[in-house]
VEXPANU-713209 format. One line per 4 residues: their letters; for each residue x, z, y of N, C-alpha, C. Coordinates in pm, whole numbers, plus 50000, padded with zeros to 5 digits. Layout:
A> X:Z:Y:X:Z:Y:X:Z:Y | ...
% end
This chain:
MTQR> 36449:90322:66814:36590:90341:66813:36646:90218:66919 | 36713:90268:67037:36782:90169:67110:36916:90080:67060 | 36939:89946:67123:37079:89905:67048:37190:89979:67053 | 37199:90085:67167:37347:90146:67196:37331:90264:67069
EQNP> 37203:90311:67024:37204:90443:66941:37246:90358:66774 | 37195:90248:66739:37221:90146:66666:37372:90102:66646 | 37435:90121:66760:37586:90080:66735:37699:90223:66774 | 37717:90281:66683:37850:90395:66713:37957:90289:66792
AATA> 38019:90222:66800:38123:90198:66835:38092:90155:67003 | 37952:90097:67040:37925:90109:67163:37896:90246:67268 | 37840:90305:67150:37814:90477:67183:37953:90545:67242 | 38061:90520:67142:38182:90578:67165:38245:90528:67277
FDDL> 38248:90375:67323:38308:90305:67401:38254:90404:67554 | 38090:90356:67527:38056:90401:67707:38058:90593:67730 | 38097:90687:67616:38097:90795:67632:38257:90787:67643 | 38373:90722:67647:38504:90719:67663:38490:90659:67810
HSRH> 38423:90527:67853:38400:90519:68006:38350:90611:68118 | 38248:90679:68046:38170:90765:68161:38246:90882:68204 | 38339:90967:68067:38452:91024:68084:38567:91009:68193 | 38610:90915:68169:38753:90877:68245:38750:90725:68339
AAGL> 38602:90708:68364:38660:90543:68420:38718:90622:68594 | 38608:90756:68600:38647:90773:68765:38774:90817:68798 | 38855:90915:68697:38978:90951:68730:39080:90841:68675 | 39028:90755:68577:39152:90607:68625:39163:90532:68714
TRQA> 39051:90530:68797:39036:90457:68922:39139:90532:69023 | 39084:90690:69037:39181:90765:69134:39314:90745:69099 | 39351:90745:68953:39528:90743:68936:39553:90595:68966 | 39417:90484:68948:39534:90294:68980:39534:90331:69144
YLLT> 39461:90414:69230:39431:90434:69374:39551:90468:69421 | 39645:90563:69334:39739:90622:69358:39866:90540:69368 | 39844:90421:69248:39940:90362:69217:39985:90194:69300 | 39859:90184:69413:39856:90050:69475:39802:90070:69620
GRPE> 39752:90173:69632:39691:90215:69771:39569:90120:69810 | 39545:90074:69707:39413:89962:69739:39320:89972:69654 | 39177:90001:69707:39062:90024:69642:38997:89921:69522 | 39028:89810:69588:38994:89666:69517:39074:89627:69406
LARW> 39200:89678:69404:39267:89674:69306:39273:89774:69180 | 39252:89878:69227:39205:90028:69178:39070:89974:69092 | 38979:89949:69138:38846:89893:69088:38845:89816:68951 | 38942:89675:69035:38983:89581:68898:39082:89610:68791
AVER> 39189:89745:68823:39266:89763:68705:39186:89814:68609 | 39105:89894:68681:39019:89990:68577:38944:89905:68467 | 38859:89836:68544:38764:89726:68479:38836:89629:68395 | 38950:89589:68406:39047:89486:68299:39065:89548:68149
GFRL> 39094:89741:68247:39135:89803:68141:39075:89836:68005 | 38927:89859:68085:38851:89894:67992:38815:89753:67915 | 38765:89655:67954:38772:89519:67878:38869:89517:67763 | 38932:89506:67830:39072:89506:67677:39047:89569:67574
AWQR> 39004:89709:67603:38981:89835:67478:38902:89807:67417 | 38766:89726:67502:38632:89658:67399:38680:89569:67307 | 38769:89462:67366:38805:89348:67284:38879:89409:67137 | 38985:89550:67168:39048:89578:67069:39011:89700:67008
WPQV> 38875:89711:67031:38842:89874:66997:38840:89898:66842 | 38874:89808:66714:38945:89832:66620:39026:89936:66611 | 39140:89905:66680:39263:89927:66691:39263:90081:66809 | 39171:90085:66940:39172:90186:67032:39074:90337:66941
AVDP> 38972:90239:66871:38908:90354:66818:38984:90445:66688 | 39052:90413:66634:39153:90506:66559:39258:90533:66645 | 39292:90526:66785:39443:90558:66812:39408:90696:66829 | 39541:90821:66807:39531:90953:66825:39438:90959:66987
DPAG> 39500:90859:67096:39443:90901:67238:39411:90798:67260 | 39257:90742:67243:39233:90658:67312:39222:90617:67455 | 39210:90790:67557:39206:90780:67685:39356:90722:67708 | 39471:90764:67626:39551:90725:67669:39624:90549:67673
WVRA> 39533:90519:67570:39567:90353:67509:39477:90307:67697 | 39376:90368:67692:39312:90273:67808:39398:90286:67971 | 39449:90421:67961:39509:90466:68039:39662:90383:68086 | 39722:90333:67986:39821:90244:67970:39802:90082:68017
AVYE> 39668:90050:67969:39607:89921:68006:39620:89925:68153 | 39546:90003:68161:39528:89991:68348:39599:90029:68408 | 39743:90096:68362:39835:90082:68462:39922:89956:68447 | 39916:89881:68327:40010:89801:68356:39885:89676:68410
CALT> 39744:89666:68401:39709:89551:68501:39743:89615:68671 | 39702:89729:68691:39763:89782:68828:39868:89717:68890 | 39998:89741:68795:40147:89704:68853:40210:89568:68810 | 40120:89476:68747:40166:89360:68705:40199:89286:68782
PWQR> 40338:89220:68784:40374:89133:68907:40289:89039:68912 | 40266:88938:68923:40140:88830:68910:40069:88880:69054 | 40039:88986:69020:39925:89049:69105:39995:88990:69259 | 40104:88980:69328:40105:88965:69433:40119:88795:69492
LLPW> 40084:88747:69399:40050:88623:69436:39887:88602:69479 | 39808:88738:69489:39685:88727:69559:39665:88794:69639 | 39642:88796:69782:39650:88935:69893:39598:89042:69859 | 39462:89016:69830:39348:89163:69826:39436:89234:69654
LRTA> 39547:89173:69555:39585:89252:69520:39714:89292:69496 | 39754:89292:69640:39915:89344:69643:39903:89512:69660 | 39992:89561:69620:39999:89697:69643:40024:89698:69772 | 39964:89807:69860:39975:89817:69984:40145:89899:70023
RTAQ> 40212:89872:70132:40351:89938:70105:40313:90043:70273 | 40261:90035:70372:40266:90066:70476:40139:90152:70490 | 40178:90236:70572:40038:90380:70604:39939:90246:70698 | 39982:90143:70786:39863:90053:70833:39784:90007:70735
ELPP> 39852:89968:70593:39744:89895:70513:39699:89973:70447 | 39685:90113:70428:39570:90209:70386:39446:90183:70424 | 39340:90209:70349:39215:90194:70376:39213:90324:70479 | 39131:90306:70533:39054:90421:70676:38996:90590:70567
SVGP> 38974:90562:70472:38931:90650:70389:39037:90754:70346 | 39159:90737:70385:39267:90810:70321:39321:90913:70469 | 39302:91023:70452:39333:91099:70548:39453:91111:70600 | 39448:91156:70727:39571:91164:70789:39701:91250:70685
ADRA> 39645:91370:70623:39739:91452:70569:39811:91379:70433 | 39701:91305:70377:39737:91237:70257:39816:91104:70302 | 39809:91081:70396:39879:90938:70428:40019:90911:70435 | 40084:91007:70477:40249:90987:70475:40247:91045:70297
LLTA> 40204:91139:70231:40270:91134:70097:40194:91023:70006 | 40121:90945:70002:40062:90844:69969:40124:90730:69982 | 40194:90719:70101:40279:90592:70142:40414:90618:70124 | 40455:90752:70104:40570:90764:70001:40556:90752:69836
VLGL> 40444:90747:69809:40465:90722:69664:40446:90577:69617 | 40390:90538:69737:40402:90363:69711:40494:90280:69768 | 40602:90373:69797:40711:90275:69868:40811:90287:69736 | 40781:90379:69609:40852:90387:69515:40840:90266:69427
PAPY> 40988:90200:69352:40947:90077:69259:40850:90155:69157 | 40816:90000:69111:40675:90106:69032:40674:90165:68899 | 40802:90177:68837:40891:90230:68705:40841:90379:68744 | 40948:90412:68883:40960:90526:68920:40783:90579:68941
RRML> 40727:90526:69033:40602:90532:69078:40476:90567:68950 | 40497:90500:68880:40402:90530:68722:40490:90651:68652 | 40570:90692:68636:40613:90813:68578:40535:90897:68676 | 40604:90923:68802:40544:91029:68884:40414:91059:68895
VLHD> 40336:90953:68886:40161:90976:68913:40129:91055:68735 | 40215:91002:68617:40172:91033:68468:40236:91204:68472 | 40350:91236:68537:40397:91337:68514:40341:91469:68647 | 40323:91436:68726:40312:91519:68866:40150:91514:68883
GVGL> 40129:91408:68898:39954:91373:68896:39824:91410:68789 | 39872:91341:68693:39781:91360:68569:39857:91474:68437 | 39934:91513:68493:39990:91636:68414:40054:91642:68272 | 40114:91472:68242:40153:91459:68130:40287:91515:68135
GLYE> 40308:91573:67986:40423:91635:67983:40556:91528:67993 | 40678:91584:67970:40761:91462:67982:40783:91379:67873 | 40802:91431:67731:40768:91361:67635:40676:91279:67639 | 40559:91318:67646:40419:91247:67646:40457:91114:67742
AATE> 40456:91133:67850:40503:91028:67970:40608:90910:67926 | 40723:90980:67861:40817:90868:67821:40785:90778:67740 | 40686:90864:67613:40638:90743:67514:40521:90654:67569 | 40475:90683:67677:40390:90616:67707:40393:90499:67796
VEAS> 40559:90502:67880:40580:90402:67953:40697:90339:67845 | 40719:90385:67712:40795:90313:67641:40935:90352:67670 | 40972:90446:67707:41111:90512:67774:41165:90645:67675 | 41338:90624:67708:41344:90747:67652:41339:90837:67731
TPAA> 41369:90993:67684:41307:91114:67752:41433:91127:67875 | 41574:91094:67850:41651:91120:67933:41591:91009:68020 | 41597:90910:68006:41542:90763:68123:41429:90809:68223 | 41340:90868:68183:41218:90891:68227:41255:91058:68271
AGRL> 41299:91148:68281:41375:91260:68344:41447:91214:68435 | 41500:91090:68462:41591:91051:68560:41503:90988:68669 | 41407:90898:68607:41304:90821:68664:41259:90936:68793 | 41192:91031:68693:41118:91158:68769:41198:91218:68897
AHAR> 41331:91262:68832:41398:91322:68937:41402:91247:69058 | 41439:91103:69052:41480:91018:69169:41325:91005:69225 | 41218:90959:69194:41109:90974:69240:41037:91098:69313 | 41083:91203:69325:41045:91348:69372:41187:91337:69448
ERVV> 41288:91295:69469:41370:91304:69578:41323:91271:69694 | 41266:91102:69653:41257:91048:69752:41111:91062:69826 | 41005:91116:69777:40853:91145:69795:40898:91290:69874 | 41009:91376:69836:41003:91494:69919:41082:91448:70008
AEAC> 41168:91367:70061:41235:91362:70162:41150:91289:70266 | 41062:91170:70199:40987:91107:70307:40866:91203:70363 | 40801:91272:70251:40669:91328:70280:40701:91465:70351 | 40827:91489:70379:40854:91613:70463:40821:91743:70443
GPGE> 40814:91764:70276:40781:91940:70224:40833:91941:70099 | 40788:92089:70079:40886:92134:69931:40818:92066:69819 | 40935:92052:69704:40890:91989:69600:40783:92025:69527 | 40755:92175:69524:40637:92220:69457:40512:92211:69530
VVRV> 40492:92183:69677:40396:92188:69749:40343:92029:69692 | 40420:91910:69687:40420:91805:69715:40354:91756:69574 | 40400:91827:69450:40359:91826:69362:40214:91851:69315 | 40147:91968:69391:40035:91983:69405:39977:91887:69469
RLAA> 39998:91869:69581:39921:91824:69651:39874:91650:69600 | 39989:91597:69509:39964:91513:69404:39865:91496:69333 | 39853:91641:69276:39785:91660:69132:39631:91634:69187 | 39644:91722:69365:39494:91714:69410:39467:91570:69441
LAAS> 39551:91503:69461:39508:91401:69508:39420:91289:69367 | 39544:91308:69297:39499:91246:69125:39325:91259:69066 | 39309:91395:69140:39208:91483:69074:39063:91462:69205 | 39121:91395:69317:38981:91461:69415:38976:91317:69537
LEVA> 39105:91210:69517:39086:91124:69614:38964:91018:69580 | 38900:90998:69677:38787:90906:69720:38823:90734:69743 | 38761:90660:69624:38761:90488:69626:38662:90471:69715 | 38694:90405:69835:38593:90386:69923:38563:90219:69889
PSAA> 38424:90210:69892:38378:90104:69848:38405:89971:69961 | 38445:89862:69866:38523:89710:69920:38412:89624:69915 | 38377:89493:69979:38373:89359:69969:38407:89265:69863 | 38563:89308:69820:38656:89203:69776:38541:89200:69642
PQGA> 38540:89086:69577:38507:89049:69439:38586:89136:69346 | 38465:89195:69242:38561:89226:69130:38491:89152:69028 | 38425:89064:68991:38397:88964:68856:38287:88991:68870 | 38257:88937:68740:38091:88892:68737:37988:89033:68677
AAQA> 38069:89095:68637:38033:89221:68596:37995:89319:68674 | 38120:89327:68765:38099:89417:68894:37958:89347:68982 | 37977:89205:69016:37850:89175:69086:37744:89204:69015 | 37703:89182:68886:37604:89219:68798:37550:89355:68838
ATPA> 37656:89379:68868:37635:89572:68870:37601:89630:69013 | 37591:89523:69122:37585:89526:69255:37439:89504:69260 | 37368:89602:69333:37236:89531:69343:37231:89472:69485 | 37077:89408:69475:37103:89317:69635:37147:89384:69753
GATP> 37195:89296:69809:37212:89357:69958:37268:89466:69994 | 37366:89506:69854:37436:89629:69897:37624:89579:69879 | 37683:89691:69889:37808:89622:69909:37887:89709:69719 | 37944:89654:69732:37985:89682:69564:37990:89868:69528
SALP> 38027:89922:69430:38002:90051:69393:38148:90062:69406 | 38218:90202:69417:38295:90252:69434:38386:90271:69280 | 38319:90271:69210:38354:90253:69059:38300:90139:68999 | 38382:90119:68878:38397:89990:68818:38255:89964:68767
AAAS> 38234:89861:68699:38091:89834:68660:38088:89886:68516 | 37936:89937:68486:37897:90001:68401:37919:89945:68290 | 37944:90055:68161:38003:90046:68051:37940:89920:67987 | 37811:89909:67968:37739:89768:67885:37787:89678:67972
LLRA> 37774:89652:68087:37823:89542:68151:37923:89464:68154 | 38054:89587:68110:38161:89604:68072:38153:89512:67948 | 38109:89565:67844:38107:89519:67696:38053:89364:67674 | 37971:89382:67789:37887:89234:67770:37990:89110:67821
ESER> 38032:89160:67926:38167:89061:68016:38273:89035:67915 | 38299:89137:67836:38437:89115:67750:38408:89037:67645 | 38273:89044:67591:38237:88963:67435:38198:88832:67496 | 38150:88802:67646:38181:88680:67717:38300:88605:67723
SACR> 38366:88680:67758:38526:88622:67799:38567:88596:67631 | 38545:88667:67594:38626:88650:67400:38551:88505:67375 | 38435:88476:67386:38389:88337:67344:38437:88263:67433 | 38467:88282:67566:38498:88165:67644:38634:88141:67585
LTRV> 38712:88216:67554:38868:88208:67494:38876:88123:67397 | 38798:88173:67289:38725:88139:67139:38711:87961:67176 | 38647:87908:67294:38595:87774:67269:38715:87714:67327 | 38782:87767:67451:38907:87694:67486:39001:87659:67417
TFAL> 39054:87775:67302:39139:87747:67190:39074:87635:67094 | 38971:87618:67075:38929:87512:66995:38939:87408:67026 | 38915:87391:67199:38892:87235:67267:39078:87214:67279 | 39115:87306:67255:39261:87270:67271:39334:87233:67140
TGLF> 39318:87285:67054:39309:87265:66919:39281:87083:66874 | 39124:87053:66909:39073:86924:66896:39165:86828:66990 | 39221:86865:67108:39259:86742:67184:39389:86722:67156 | 39464:86867:67101:39647:86830:67039:39598:86710:66892
ALVT> 39487:86747:66789:39467:86650:66726:39429:86517:66750 | 39314:86487:66841:39333:86385:66893:39447:86300:66925 | 39490:86342:66995:39632:86297:67047:39743:86282:66960 | 39751:86315:66898:39835:86329:66764:39775:86194:66662
LSVA> 39666:86192:66687:39588:86081:66559:39617:85948:66656 | 39596:85968:66760:39579:85833:66862:39742:85784:66864 | 39864:85871:66869:39981:85792:66868:40032:85802:66726 | 39934:85822:66585:39991:85740:66477:39890:85615:66463
IVAP> 39787:85634:66512:39723:85461:66528:39817:85355:66592 | 39850:85386:66704:39900:85329:66831:40028:85240:66744 | 40093:85382:66690:40224:85363:66645:40273:85360:66523 | 40207:85307:66410:40165:85279:66271:40321:85321:66215
DRGA> 40460:85236:66249:40548:85286:66195:40664:85347:66253 | 40589:85453:66322:40667:85570:66391:40661:85658:66298 | 40795:85753:66268:40851:85778:66157:40895:85734:65997 | 40931:85601:66010:40967:85504:65906:41096:85506:65900
PPWQ> 41171:85512:65800:41310:85485:65815:41377:85353:65871 | 41466:85373:65981:41540:85278:66033:41595:85172:65934 | 41587:85041:65981:41630:84943:65932:41804:84907:65913 | 41856:84930:65816:41965:84937:65797:42042:84752:65719
RPLV> 42114:84713:65819:42209:84591:65743:42291:84623:65608 | 42224:84518:65553:42298:84558:65390:42435:84544:65376 | 42516:84578:65326:42683:84593:65299:42695:84413:65207 | 42801:84382:65296:42845:84260:65198:42962:84314:65134
TAPA> 42939:84330:64993:43015:84376:64894:43059:84251:64792 | 43229:84246:64746:43291:84176:64702:43257:84111:64575 | 43258:83994:64547:43236:83949:64400:43293:84043:64287 | 43203:84008:64219:43223:84115:64074:43378:84019:63976
ASDA> 43462:84086:63934:43606:84064:63913:43550:83965:63737 | 43608:83853:63751:43578:83816:63593:43664:83846:63494 | 43627:83821:63385:43691:83896:63260:43854:83779:63205 | 43786:83632:63269:43942:83567:63217:44032:83583:63262
PVQP> 44150:83530:63212:44295:83570:63258:44300:83467:63384 | 44383:83536:63487:44414:83447:63601:44546:83372:63573 | 44564:83226:63602:44676:83151:63607:44773:83153:63678 | 44836:83134:63676:44946:83165:63812:44917:82979:63883
REAR> 44917:83010:64025:44870:82900:64112:44968:82801:64115 | 45079:82785:64034:45171:82654:63998:45100:82551:63875 | 45067:82680:63801:45017:82600:63653:44865:82556:63676 | 44801:82605:63801:44678:82539:63800:44662:82345:63896
LLPE> 44768:82364:63955:44812:82199:64035:44916:82140:63937 | 44967:82133:63808:45020:82062:63712:44935:81997:63628 | 44967:81875:63637:44869:81808:63549:44865:81853:63369 | 44746:81852:63305:44798:81897:63190:44889:81812:63100
AR> 44986:81879:63041:45017:81843:62931:44980:81757:62823 | 45041:81658:62792:44999:81576:62683:45019:81641:62557
% end
């Protein structure tokens, strides 16, 4: 019996990856216009799913959990810091694999703000209902409906086509868009999955490699956490040794109090100056 057959969690994860990795890569491509970013987002989403597999396994929709993670990774704001992770904005930035017929539609979709783009892909591309899409993006149904209507208006105006035709074309792109290979780095798991002398695969790394890389990342994070905790404890101990009086109450000057009153009767000043009577 293989190790995969002995581990039901690994079997379920591998099946989830084999069913949904390709579709999620196409959806991430619609969101970003860059194959490198789409593959990276899917790889990252499945890594997070394996790290939190006890939570994902009992989720009513594990594929939806992974999809939400992939979309978050694809649309995260800090991706603008890296050129190969930036979302394409113009037709010139799109890869040559995008045909002329789909270039105008994809350019119009990429020109939308991220929340509107995500709602349009979920509803018209993936086929989710309005309530399901609003739940996934953590928005109210009226807000989701407003985003969807605004996104449709802009895409229809820029794509120069009827609304229904644009929706059909968008659903077809989400189901059949090809993610071209690229030489951009995709992480240790993707590099290990690439044969020597070949370009990186159009799909994310294999599920088993993703699981292994996810476990290694978790171990590295644990080591870093323990190292930082030990460093903090060492610094605290050093400060306590160098400054032993640190934390002691400050010295206070004692207050000068008046002498205690005597119980003897006080004589008048004149009586004290006169000589004693004989």
